[in-house]
C-alpha positions as CSV (number, residue, x, y, z in Angstrom):
1,R,4.6,30.1,11.3
2,V,5.5,26.7,12.9
3,L,8.1,23.8,12.2
4,F,7.1,20.3,13.6
5,R,8.7,17.0,13.4
6,S,6.5,13.9,15.1
7,Q,7.1,10.2,15.1
8,H,3.7,8.0,14.5
9,V,2.4,4.6,14.8
10,G,-0.1,2.9,13.2
11,Y,-2.5,-0.1,11.1
12,R,-2.0,0.1,7.4
13,W,-4.5,-2.3,5.4
14,G,-3.7,-2.7,1.7
15,N,-6.4,-4.2,-1.1
16,A,-4.9,-5.3,-4.4
17,N,-7.2,-6.5,-6.9
18,H,-5.3,-8.9,-9.4
19,T,-6.9,-9.7,-13.2
20,A,-5.1,-11.6,-15.5
21,P,-6.4,-13.4,-18.5
22,S,-7.1,-17.0,-19.5
23,Y,-3.8,-18.9,-21.5
24,T,-2.6,-22.3,-21.7
25,F,1.1,-23.3,-21.3
26,P,3.0,-26.5,-22.2
27,D,4.9,-28.9,-19.4
28,N,7.3,-31.4,-20.8
29,N,6.2,-33.9,-18.2
30,F,2.3,-34.1,-17.7
31,G,0.7,-32.1,-21.2
32,T,-0.8,-28.7,-21.0
33,F,-2.3,-26.7,-18.5
34,T,-4.8,-24.3,-18.8
35,S,-5.4,-21.4,-16.4
36,V,-8.9,-19.7,-16.5
37,A,-8.8,-16.0,-16.0
38,R,-8.4,-14.5,-12.8
39,S,-10.0,-11.9,-10.9
40,E,-8.3,-12.5,-7.3
41,R,-8.0,-10.0,-4.2
42,Q,-4.8,-9.8,-1.7
43,T,-5.4,-7.8,1.3
44,P,-1.8,-7.5,3.1
45,A,-1.9,-5.6,6.7
46,G,-0.2,-4.9,9.4
47,V,1.2,-2.5,11.7
48,V,3.5,0.6,10.5
49,G,6.0,3.2,12.2
50,G,7.5,6.1,11.1
51,A,8.2,9.6,10.9
52,F,6.3,12.9,9.9
53,A,7.8,16.7,9.7
54,G,6.0,19.9,8.2
55,F,5.5,23.8,8.3
56,N,2.5,25.3,8.9
57,T,1.4,28.8,9.0
58,L,-1.8,30.8,10.5
59,P,-3.3,33.1,7.7
60,T,-5.9,34.0,10.4
61,P,-6.3,32.8,13.8
62,N,-8.4,30.5,12.6
63,L,-6.9,29.0,9.3
64,L,-3.9,26.4,9.3
65,V,-2.0,26.0,5.9
66,G,0.6,23.8,5.6
67,V,2.9,21.2,4.0
68,E,3.8,17.9,5.5
69,A,5.9,14.8,4.8
70,D,5.9,11.4,6.4
71,V,7.9,7.9,5.9
72,S,6.1,4.7,7.3
73,A,7.8,1.3,7.6
74,G,6.8,-2.3,7.5
75,R,6.2,-5.4,5.4
76,H,2.9,-6.9,4.7
77,G,2.5,-9.5,2.4
78,D,-1.0,-11.8,2.0
79,S,-1.3,-14.6,-0.8
80,T,-4.2,-16.7,-2.6
81,T,-4.0,-20.2,-3.8
82,S,-5.6,-21.7,-6.1
83,R,-5.0,-25.2,-8.2
84,F,-6.0,-26.1,-11.8
85,V,-5.6,-29.6,-13.7
86,S,-3.3,-30.6,-17.1
87,T,-4.6,-32.6,-19.8
88,D,-3.0,-35.7,-18.2
89,G,-5.1,-35.6,-15.0
90,V,-2.1,-33.8,-13.0
91,V,-3.0,-31.5,-10.6
92,A,-0.7,-28.1,-10.5
93,Q,-1.2,-25.5,-7.1
94,R,-0.5,-21.8,-7.8
95,N,0.4,-19.1,-4.7
96,S,0.2,-15.8,-6.0
97,R,1.2,-13.1,-3.3
98,V,1.9,-9.6,-2.9
99,T,3.8,-7.6,-0.2
100,L,4.3,-3.5,0.8
101,N,6.7,-2.8,1.9
102,W,7.6,1.3,2.7
103,Q,5.1,4.0,2.3
104,S,6.2,7.9,1.6
105,T,4.1,10.6,1.3
106,L,3.9,14.7,0.4
107,R,1.0,16.3,1.5
108,A,-0.9,19.8,1.8
109,R,-3.1,20.2,4.4
110,V,-5.9,22.9,6.0
111,G,-7.2,23.0,8.8
112,Y,-9.5,24.7,11.3
113,V,-8.1,26.4,14.6
114,S,-10.5,25.9,17.6
115,G,-8.1,26.6,20.9
116,H,-5.8,23.8,21.4
117,W,-7.6,22.0,18.5
118,L,-6.8,21.5,15.0
119,A,-9.2,19.6,12.7
120,Y,-7.9,19.6,8.9
121,V,-8.1,17.7,5.2
122,T,-4.8,17.0,3.5
123,G,-4.1,15.5,0.1
124,G,-0.6,14.9,-2.6
125,G,1.4,12.4,-3.5
126,A,2.2,9.2,-2.4
127,V,4.9,6.2,-2.8
128,T,5.5,2.8,-2.4
129,D,7.5,-0.1,-2.7
130,V,5.5,-3.1,-3.8
131,K,6.8,-7.4,-4.5
132,W,5.1,-9.5,-6.4
133,E,5.7,-13.2,-6.5
134,E,4.1,-15.9,-8.4
135,T,4.8,-19.6,-8.0
136,I,3.1,-22.9,-10.1
137,T,4.3,-26.1,-8.1
138,T,3.6,-29.9,-9.8
139,S,5.0,-33.1,-8.6
140,L,8.1,-32.3,-10.8
141,A,8.3,-29.4,-11.6
142,T,8.3,-25.7,-10.2
143,L,7.4,-22.3,-12.3
144,R,7.8,-18.9,-10.6
145,A,7.6,-15.3,-11.7
146,G,8.1,-12.0,-9.8
147,A,8.5,-8.5,-9.9
148,S,9.1,-5.6,-7.8
149,D,8.3,-1.6,-8.7
150,T,8.2,1.8,-6.9
151,R,4.5,3.1,-7.5
152,W,3.8,6.6,-7.5
153,G,0.3,7.5,-6.6
154,G,-2.1,9.8,-5.2
155,V,-3.3,9.8,-1.4
156,V,-6.0,11.8,1.0
157,G,-7.3,12.4,4.1
158,A,-7.9,14.0,7.6
159,G,-7.2,14.3,11.3
160,I,-7.4,15.8,14.3
161,E,-4.2,17.4,16.8
162,H,-4.6,18.2,20.1
163,F,-1.5,21.0,21.6
164,W,-1.6,19.5,24.9
165,Q,1.5,21.3,26.0
166,P,3.2,24.9,24.2
167,N,5.6,22.6,22.2
168,M,3.8,18.8,22.3
169,L,1.4,17.8,20.1
170,V,-0.9,14.3,19.6
171,R,-3.0,13.6,16.6
172,V,-5.1,11.1,15.0
173,Q,-4.6,10.7,11.4
174,Y,-6.3,8.8,8.3
175,L,-5.0,8.3,5.0
176,Y,-6.0,6.6,1.9
177,E,-3.6,6.0,-0.7
178,H,-4.0,5.0,-4.4
179,F,-1.1,3.6,-6.3
180,G,-2.7,2.8,-9.8
181,N,-2.5,-0.5,-11.8
182,M,1.0,-2.8,-11.5
183,T,1.5,-5.1,-14.5
184,V,2.7,-8.6,-13.3
185,P,4.3,-11.4,-14.9
186,L,2.4,-14.5,-14.7
187,A,4.1,-17.9,-14.0
188,G,4.1,-20.4,-17.1
189,T,3.6,-18.1,-19.5
190,T,5.1,-14.8,-21.2
191,Q,1.3,-12.7,-20.7
192,T,0.6,-10.5,-17.8
193,G,-1.8,-9.5,-15.5
194,A,-2.4,-6.6,-13.5
195,I,-3.1,-5.7,-9.9
196,K,-4.5,-2.0,-8.6
197,I,-2.7,-1.4,-5.5
198,R,-4.7,0.9,-2.7
199,A,-3.9,1.1,0.6
200,Q,-5.3,2.7,4.1
201,K,-3.5,4.0,7.1
202,L,-4.5,4.9,10.8
203,T,-1.8,6.2,12.6
204,V,-1.7,8.1,16.0
205,G,1.9,10.5,16.3
206,F,3.2,12.7,18.9
207,G,5.3,15.7,17.8
208,Y,7.2,18.8,19.3
209,K,6.7,22.2,17.2
210,F,10.0,25.2,17.3
């Protein structure tokens, strides 16, 4: 039986598919604005870093079974911009932004051990913090809407580890995380849209087992 704790650094790239219905809303200065139905995609991405720890056991010399938890810090956002025109001919600009913050997972691991090498698959639960912001701007007015949510979902992945000293390990790991659909408010109306949130991470980790 082996306990281990480690640090990791890597790259996260997210995918937030945003859908919203068509709607109209009045403006006291310019008449009525009409927003068509939307299908947009934001792709926040950037460097993450954090720590992981877990427990392994070897039921047979070549079979590893374990449990692992990790947490990653990062703050990455992406925006889409669109324009539409009121019945009085005034142009409004809309900016919609998704930001992914910290993430964490709790996973089972099953792997094959060969000498100093381990190849494994992993899966379990994941959680992340998501922020949504939308702003509509005209020459005389600004409309805003926003929301934050802690999203729970699932994660699957795979990795390779190498024990390069008796108590030291190095690894490369890939994770795919899915956080479902988040309901978001839309600026200028009481209607709502939705963003389907997914993320992928490729990390390099260094650890100590004891």
